[in-house]
N, C-alpha and C positions, 0 to 999 in steps of 0.2 A: 519432661512432660508437664512441669509446673506451669510454664507460660500458656501451654495449650489448655490445661485445666482452668487456669484463671480466665482466659478469654471465653471459654465455653460457659463458665459459671456466670460471669458478669454480663455476657451478651444474651444469655437465655433468661427472658423475663420470669419464667416459672421458677427456675433455679434461684434467681436473685430474690424473688418473693418468698420462697420457702426458707432461704437462709435468713432473710430479715425477720420473718415470722418466728423462727427458732430463737434468734437472739432476743426478740421482744419478749418471748415467753420466759427466757432465762432472766431478763432484766426485771420483769414483774415478780418472778420467783425470788430473786435476790432480796428485794425490799419487803416481800410478804413474809418470808421465813424469819423466825426468831432465833433458831438454833445457830450458835456461832460457827460451828464447824461446817454445817450445811451452807451457811451464808458465804463462808470462805471458799468452799469448793465450787459453789454455783458462780460466785464472782470470778474465780479463776478460769472456769470454762468460758464464761461470757467474755472476759478480757482476751483470752486466746482466740476465740471465735471472731471478735471484732478485728483483731490484729491480722489474722489470716485472711479474712475477707478484704480488708484494706490493702494488704500486700498483693493479693491476687489481682485486685483492680488496678493497682499501681504498676505492676510489672508487665513489660519493661517500661520504665519511666519515660524514655524518649518517645515512645509511641502512644502512651496512655495519657500524658498530660498535654493539654491543648492551650497554647499561649495566645494572647490577644495580638492584635495587629502591631501594637507598640513594642511587642517582645519578639514575635516570630515573623513579622511581615504578613503579606497576604495578597489579595487581588483587589484591583480597583476597576470600576466601570464608569465611563463617562456617558451619560444619557442625554439625549436631546429630546426636549419636551415638544411635541407636535401641536400646533394650533388646531382648534376645532373648526369645522366648516358648518355654517348655517344651512341646514337641509332645505329650507324653504327658498332662500335667496341665492345660495351657493357661494356666499361671501365668506372669506377667511376671518375668523374671530381672533383679534390680536391677543397675545398672551399677557397676563397681568402677574404681578408679584404674588398675589394670593393663589394663582394657579400653580406656581412653583412650590409655594409653601404647602398647599394641599397635597401635591405629588410627593413631597418629602415625607409628610405625615403618613401617607398610605404605604410608601416604600418601607419605612421603619416598621410599621405594623406587620406588613407581609413578611419581611425578613425575620422578625421575631418569631413568627410561626413556622417559616420554612427552615430556618437554622437557629433554634432556640439557644439562648445563653452565649451567642457569638459576639455580641456587643459591636455591631457594625457602625460605621460613621457615615452619615448621610447629610450632605450640604448642597445647597443650590449654588450655582456658579454662573456669573454673567446674566444674560437676559433670558436664556432658554435652556440652560444645562444644569444637570445634577451630577455630583460626584459621589459615588458609593464605594466605600472601602470595607472589605470583609476580611477577617483573619484567615490565614492559610486554609485553602479548601481542596478537597479531593475532586477529581474530574466529575464524578457523579453529582456532588454537591454543587459544583460550579454550574452544571447544566440546569439543576433545579432553581438556582439563584437567577440565572438568565431568564428562565421561563416566568419566575415570580415577578421579575422586574418589568418584563415587557407585556404581560397579560393585562389588558385594560379592564376586562370583566365589566363592560358596559351593558347592563341589563335593560331591555326594552320590551314592553308589551304593546302590540299594535293590533288594530282591527283588520281582519282579512276581508277583502271585498268578495262578494259572491261571483263577481266576474273573474275568471281565471283562465287557465289553459292557454290558448293561442294569444289572447289579448295580453295576459301577464307576461308571456315570453317575448312578445313584440315590444312591450314597454321595457323589459329587462335588457333586450338587445338594442334599445334606443331607436327602434323603427316607428314607435308610436308614443303619443303622450296622452295620459289621462290626468287631468288636473287634480292635485291633491293626493295622488297615489304614485307609488314607485314599485318596480318589478324586482322580485327576489327569487333566487334559485333555492329550492328546498330539496336537499338530498336526504333520503331516509331508507330504512330497511323495511321491506314488506314482510307479510306473514310467512313467506317461503324463505326468508333470509337473504333475498336478493336486493341489491342496491337499486333504487329507482330515483329518478329526478323529476320533480314537479316544479312548476313556476307559480308564484303567488303574487297577487296584487295587494300590497299593503298600504295602509294610510301613512302619509308622510308625518302625521302628527303622532308623537310618542305619547300614549295614554298614561303609561306608568313606567318609571325608570328606577335606577338603583337607589336614588334618594328615598324612595318610598318603601324600601326593604327594611323591616325591623329586625328580622332574624332569618338565618338560613342554616340548615343542618343536613348532614347526609343520612340516608336511610336505605335499607335494602328490603325488598319484598320478593322473596324467593331469589331468582337469578336476576331480577330487575333492580338496578341501582339508581336511586333518585336523589334529588335535592328538594327538601321541603322548604317552602317559602312562607313567611308570615309578613304581611304588609303592616305599615304603620296605620294609625286610625285615619290619617289623611289619604294614605294609599288605598285603604279599604273603601273610602268614599269614591275615589277615582274609579276603582274596579266596579263598584255598584253603578256609577254613572255610565261606564263603558258598556256594561252588559244588560242593563235594565230594558233597553229597547231592542235587544237581540231576540231571535227566535230559537228556542231550545232545539237541539239536535240538528240545527241547520247552519247557524252562524259559527264562525271560528275566530280564535284569538291566536296570534303568532307570538312566540317567545323568542326574542333575538338576543344573542350574546356576541358583542363586538361585531355587530352588523351581519352575523350569520344566523339563519333560522335554525333554532334547536328543535322546536316542535311547534305544531300548529293544530292543537286539538279542537274538536267540535265542542261547543258549550253544551253541557249536560244539565246545568241548573241555571236558572235566571231569577234574580240577579246573583252574581257571585260575590263572595265576601273577601275576607282578608287572607285566606289560606289557599295555596295551590302547590303543585309539585312540578318539577322539571325532570322528565324521564330521559332514559337513553344513555346513561353514563356506563362506561365499559367496566368499571370496578368501583368498589366502595372507596378506595383511595382517591380515584378521580372525582367521585361525588364529594368527598371531604374537601379536596383541594378547591373545587369549584365553589362550594359553600363558603370557604374562607375568602376567596377572591370576591364573591358577591357582597360580602360584608365589608370589604375594603376596596371598592371600585375606584379606578383612576378616571378622572374627568377628562384627562388629555392622554393621548397615546404617547408611549416612550419608545425611543429607538436607541439601541446601544451603538454609539459612534466609535468607541475605543475601549479596549480592555488592556489592563497593565498588571504587572506584578510589582509589589511594593517591598522594598527592603525594610527591616525593622526600624522604627523611629528611634528606639533606644540603641540599637546596634548590639552585635555580639559582645563587644568589649564592655559596653555599659551593663549588659545583663551579667557578665562575668564579675564586674565590679560590685554590682548589687548583691550577687550571691556570696562573694567573698566577704563583703561587709556584713551581710546578714549572718553568715556562718560564724564570723569572728564575734559578733555581738552575742549570739546564742552560746558560743563557747565560753565567753566571759561570764555570761549568766550562770551556766552550768558549773564553772569553776568556783564562782562566788557562792552559789548554793552549797556546794560540797565543802568549801572552806568554812563558811559561816555556820552551817547546820550539821556538818560532819556526816555521820552515817545516814541520818534522815534526809539530808540534802541530796544524797545519792538516789534516794527513793524519788524525790521530786524530779531529778534529772531523767530517770527512767520514765516517769509519767509524762514529762515534756516530750521525750522522744516518741512515745506512743501517741500522744496528742497530735504531734506533727504528722505521724503516719496516718492517723484517722483523717486529718484535714485533707492531705494530698490524695489519700485513697478515695475519699468521698468525692473530691473534685474530679478524679479520673472516672469513677464509677458512673456519675451522672453527667459526664461530658461537659462540665462547666469550664469556662475560659478564664485563664489567668491574665489579668491586666494589672497595671500599676495600682489603681484603686483597690483591686482585689487583693493585691499584696499588702496594701494598707490594712485591710480587714484581718489578714493573717497576723501582721505585726501586733494589732490590737488584741486579738484573741490569745496570742502567746503571752503577751504582757499580762492579760487577765488570768491566764493559767498560772503564771509565776505568782501573781498576786494571791490567788486562792491558796497555793501551797504555803506562801509566807504567812498568810492569815492563820492557817491551821497550826503552823509551827510556833508562831508567837503566842497563840493560845496554849499550846503544849508547854511552852516555857513557863507561862504563868501558873499552870496547874502543877507542874513539877515543883516550882518555887513555893507553892502552897502546901507541899508535903504529901501529895497524892502518889500512889504507886504508879508505875509506868503504864500498866494496862488501863487503870482507871483514868489516868491523865490523858492518854490517847483517846479513849472513848469520849471523855468530856470535851476535849479540844475539837473533835469532829462535830459533836452535838452543838457546841456554842458557835462554831464557825459556819455551820450550815446555813443559817438564816441570812447571814451577810453575803455568802457566796451565791445563794439562791436569788435573793432580791437584786443584787448587782447584775447578775447574768440575765435575769428575767427582764429587767428594764432595758438592757441593751438588746435583748431578743425582740422585745416589742417594737423597738425602733427599726431593727433589721427587717422584720416581717412587713411593716408598713412601708418602708423604703422599697422593698421588692414589689409590693402590691401597687404602689402609686407611681414610682419613678421608673426610669428606663436607662438603657445604655450603661455607662460606667457606674452610675449610682446603684443600679440593680446588681451589677457585678460585685460591688462592695458588699451589698446586703447578703448575697449568696455566700461569699466566703466568711462573712461575719457570723451568719447563722450556723454554718457547719462548724466553724471554729468554737463558737460558744457552747454548742452541744458537746463537742469533743473535749473542751477544757473542763466542763462540769463533770463529764464521765471520768476523765483521767484524774482530776483532783479529788473527787469525792469517793469514787468506787475503786479505781485501780490502786491508788496509794493506800487505801484502807485495807484492801486485800493483801498487799505486800506486808503491811504492818502485822496483820493477823498471822501470816505464815512465819514471820520472824519471831513473833512472840510465842506462838505455839511450838515452834521447833527449839526454842531456847537460845536462838542465835542473837537475840537482842534482849539484854538484861538491864542495860543502862544507856541513857542518852546524854551526850554532852553538847551543849549549844553555846556558841559565843554570844556576847551581848555588847555591841558597841554603844547601844543607847540605854544607859541605866535609867532607872525611874526618874523622870523629869517632873518639874512642877512649874512649867511656864504659864503665865497668866495670859493666854491667847485672847480670851474674850475681853480682858481689860484694855486691849488695844483696838477694840472694835470700831471706835470712832475714827481712829487714824486709818485703819485698814479699809473701812467702807468709804471714807473720804478719798483715799488714794485710788480705790477701784472705780469710784464714780468719776473721778477726774480722768482716769485712763480710758474709760468707756466714752466719755464726752470727747476727748481728744481723738480717739479712733474714729468715732462717727463723724466728727468734723473733718478729719483727713479724707475719709471716703466721700463726704459731701463736696469738698473742695476739688478733689482729684477726679471724681466721677469716672468718666470714660478712660481717663489716663491711668486709673488703677486696674483696668481690665485689659487682659491680653486679647490677641486676635481670635482666640477660641470663642470669646464672648461678644466681641464687637464686629467681627468680620473684617475684611480688608481686601488685599490683593494677593493673587497667586502668581508667582514668577516661575516660569518653566524654562530650563535650559536643556534642549534636546541635543545630545552628543551624537556624532556620526556613528554608524554601525561599525562594530569591531574596534572602536576606540574606547579608551578607559575614561570614565567620568571622574567626578570629584566626590570624594567620600564625605558622608554626612558630618563626621566629626571635624574634618578639615574645614568645611564650610562654616560650621559653628564657630570654630576658633578664629576664622578670618573676620567674622561679624561681631565678636564679643565686645570689642572696644568701640564700636560705632555708636554714636549717640542717636538712639532711635526712639520713636514714640511708644512702640511695643516690642516685646521680645519676639524675634522671628522663630518660626517653626520649620525646621529643615527636614526633608525626607528624600530618600533615594527610591527611584522607581525604574521599571524597565517595560518598554512596549515590545510585545512579540514582533520579531522581524525588523526592529529598529535598535538603536543603541541605547546607552544609559540615559536616564532622565533625572535631573535634579530639580526638585520643587521646593520653593520657599514661600510660606504664608507670612505676610507682613502687613502692618498697617498701611493703608493706601498712600499716605504721605511719605512713607519710607521706601517705596518701591524703587524709585530712581537711585537713591543713595545706596541701597543694597545691591542693585545691579552693578553700579559703578565700582563699589568696593570689591565685589567678587571678580570683576574683570581685571581690576588692579592686582588683587592677590593671586590670581591664577591666569597670568598673561598667555600661557599655553595650556589650553586652547581658547580661553574665553576672549582674549584680546586679539587673536589672530584674524586677519581680514583676507578675504578672497575676492577675485573679480566677480562681478554679477554675471548671471547666465547669458544675458543678451550681448555680452562683449563690450558694454559701455565702460567709460573710464572709471566711474565710481566703483567702490567696493562695498562688500557687506561683511558682517561678522561670520566666521566659520560656524560658530555656535550662536544662533539667534536666541533672543529671550522673548517669550510670549507672556504678556501680563494681562490678567483678567480679574475682575472683581469676584469675590467669594462671600457667601453668607457666613454667619457665625456657626462654628461647629456645634456649639451649645446654644441652640435657638431659644426663642421665647417659651415654646412649649416645654422644652427640656428644663429650663430654669423654673418655670411655673410648677411643673410636676415635682421637681426635686424639692423646691421650697415648700410646696403643699405637703409633700410626704414628711419632710422634717417637722413642719408645723403640727401635723396630726400626731407624729411620733412624740413630740414634746407634750402635747395635750394628753396623750395616752399615759405617758410617764407621770405627769402631774396627777392624773386620776388614780393611777396605781399606787403612787407613794401616799396619796391622801388616804387611801383605803388601808394600806399595809402599815403606815406610820400614823401621821396626822397632817392636817392642813399646813401647820407651821413648817413641817419638814418638806412638804411638797413645794411650798413657796420658796424656801431656801434653795432647794435643788434646782428649781426652774430658773430662778434669777441667776444663780451661779453658772448654770449652763449657758444662758444667754450672754452673760459676762465673758465667759471663756471663749466662745465663738467670735464675738465682736472684738475682744482684745487680741486674739491670735491673728485674725485677718488684718486688723488695724496695725498691729506691730509689724507684720510682714510688709504692709504697704509703706509704713513709716521708714522701714529699712531699705526702701527703694525697689521692692518686689512688685509684681503685678499678678493678678489672679488669672489662672488659665484652667483648662479642663483637668489638668493634672492635680490641681489643688482641691477638687471636689472631694476625692477620697480622703485627703488630709483633714479637711474640715469635719467630715463625718467621723473620722477616727478621734479627733479632739472631743467631739460631743460624746462619743461612746466612753472614752477614758474618763472624762470629767464626771459623768453620771455614775460610773462604776466606783470611782474614788469617793465621791460624796456619799453614796449609799452605804459604803462600808463604815465611814465615820458615823453616819446617822444610826446605823444598827447598834454601834457601841454606846452611843448616847442614849438610845431607847432602852437598852439593857440596863444601863446605869440608873436611869430614872425609875425602873421597876424594882431595883434591888437596894438602892442607897437613899439616904435621907439627907436633908440639908438644903441650902440654897441651890436653885437650878443652875445658876452661873457656875458655882463651884463643882457641881456634879458634871456639867458639860465640859468644864476645863479638865477635870480628872479623866474623862473619857477621851478627850483629844490627846492628852499626854499618853494615855494607854495605847492609843493607835499610832503614836508618832513614829515608833520604830518600824511598824509595818508600812506606813506611808513613805518614809524615807527610803527603806530598802527596795520597795517595789518601784518607786519613782526613779531611783538611781539606776537600777538595772535596766529598766525600760528606756530611760533617757540615754544611757550609755549606748545601747543597741542602735537607737535612732541617730545618735550623734556620729557614730561611725559612718552611717549612710550619708549624713549631711557633710562630713569632712572629706571622705574618700570617694564618694559617688560622683557620677558625671553631673553635668548641669541640670538635666532633667530630674535625676534622683536627688540632687542637692536642693532644688527648689521644693520638691515634694517633702523631703525629710526636714527641711528647715522649718516649714510651717508646723509639722507634727511636733518638732522639738519645742518650738515656742509654746504650742498648745499644751504639751505635757507639763511644762514649768508653770504656766498660768493655771492649769487645772489642779495641780498639787497645791498651789497657793490658795486657790479659791475655796477648796473643800474646808480649809481651816479658817481662813480669814474673811470669807464672803458668805458661804452657805450657813455656817454655824452661827455667826453673829445675827443673821436674819432670823434664824430659828429662835434665838434668845429674845430678840425684840418682839417677835410674834408671841412667844411664850408668856411674856409679861402682860400681854393684853388678855390672855386666856389661861386657865389653869391647865398647863400642858401635862404636868405629871398625872393629874386626875384623868385626863383624856387618854393618856397612854395606858394607865392601869385598867381603865374600863375597857379599852380596846383589846388589851391582852386577855382579860377575863372572858370577853366575848369570844375571842379566837379559841381559847382553851375549852370553853363550853361547847363550841361548834365541833372541835376536834373530838371531844369525848362523846358527843352525840353521834 
């Protein structure tokens, strides 16, 4: 009965709302109560409730988790963009590239509303085609997608001539011509519920169109479902000009959608303004859908010329490799925590398992899609969850070494670690929310998993482990804690090497920027530059060429950009192999594949007309394709990351001081530039798969830096002496935590980089480089910048004043 109960609970909005509300009440109760036993009991019920809800949402995993097109495959549509016709002259208006770009933008927007969180891929191809790839869809979803793709939603308001009836029908049938007017059929339901047909004579001039719509929304008045329309200020002026010469309760305005008359009401007020309604929708859902389409109208009609099923880009073997490598990395992390921290390490392992359950349960509950960048978000959050536990346990070690009792040491460790955990997670959460708000596609997918993971990791590290500690202490099962210590108290003069480290980092950044400037397009893959699409259509009932075999055949070829290989299938036809390559590589790639797979690619057959010449059994179709990550995608992603950096800068300035904010900001910029530059220097090229990796690097870098800064701030409040010495002592105090967290996270990612497929390897290699650079920069870039800024201002005085202000606000 459990799967049925789970499906019922998660699919019922009311049940889900009540469950969430109950957990929220428990969460508030937990932090509001002061009684230790009550806090323990409430925390236990809250933990069990979250675990049960997540498990119900997740079960069965095969059906509940939704993979992206790179993991599970999906469906593809090839759309032909239809040219418009000038209504006045009847001439065909030639398509322009901006018409295709506008169609791509509208399709992306519509799909995000039709199938939210699905992360479809939409690219223009050739002179009049658009390719749409959507992760695996149910038949009902596929029907909705087809409708969303083909609905033009071209809204027009036209003046209705007082001449109608027979004249309008004659013009509609083509038997008569009235200059400046066209005949339209108007089918409607009369007051008796019967369908009647009228003919209207409408002006050929469109008075108001979709560009004049500022807003559209569904509304219901009794059983009548409508769409409310608000025009722009310019549209309002057009409406006023259209109606000011009309006669009230005599003249009419026709509202057309895609060339069909929806309604033709009599004007009741003269002149009309910016607001009106479109009546006659069958249901509120239809009104809502029409409102969405009116806000995203297509300027050119689309026709679906082909529909295909797509094999996973990564393939089942690659996914298995990734899962194996990920499980191996997590297993190593769990063993290390247990070995290094003994019994308390086991508590951290339990918290990690629950954290993973929460992440996957939330992804299933809200129907979010797993893609490779999304998995990057999970890697980052699990790394941060490990970091939070290590931070608490290193504090626990210090308190025990200071002679405190176990109960007091645990309480103090959590209290002191809380600010670092809170600040590091909040800064990452700020970035995630802004990315989800401003970006789209894979970047939004990364933001979703990162947000869920951050909330889950904070919950598991701060609440779940604390509840377990309370039970063990209250039951007497934990009386003593033994912790290993590979990093005895060190006394390195990190800041004494600041000139050397900053000079090295400056040189590294300059070299990386110079490399990007010199290589320019050569450093970008076909995802960013566009190129050519090669298609090999195999005969029906014949076996095609596997994605992995094609990749292996091309790996030693000297190409301008790395090719992207994909298996597809056209219903009623055979297998299809598609390869996206740089335009200049198309001929070489086709030749290599025919050489590597002579049967069937090099097989020739006589031509159909019986001539002496022959043709290939499997022909290759080559056409140009636009970049998968277009300008709007890059601009939105870059803008989102820029706003995120600004928000982090403001937050750190408020929570710490300007010197800390400056250090964190410059270190973050250093890490992103260095990671990208080093990968390019190593011969790599940037593709869509690296977007998630770059965001992961930014998230890890700021997390690591904030934790170091938190310790420096604490030391400035409690210790006296030279600022340089205090900062050095703080860096040495956090060295064990920095090394332990970095090594466990780096080891997990290294397994993916070494044992994963080429796609996973490229993805993991950039994260690996970024983790190493990020660990280095927290100590040798961010901290020296804070010291330099501190010498220009009295940093200790500012930190103390800020702390006193926060304390006063908290007491108030």
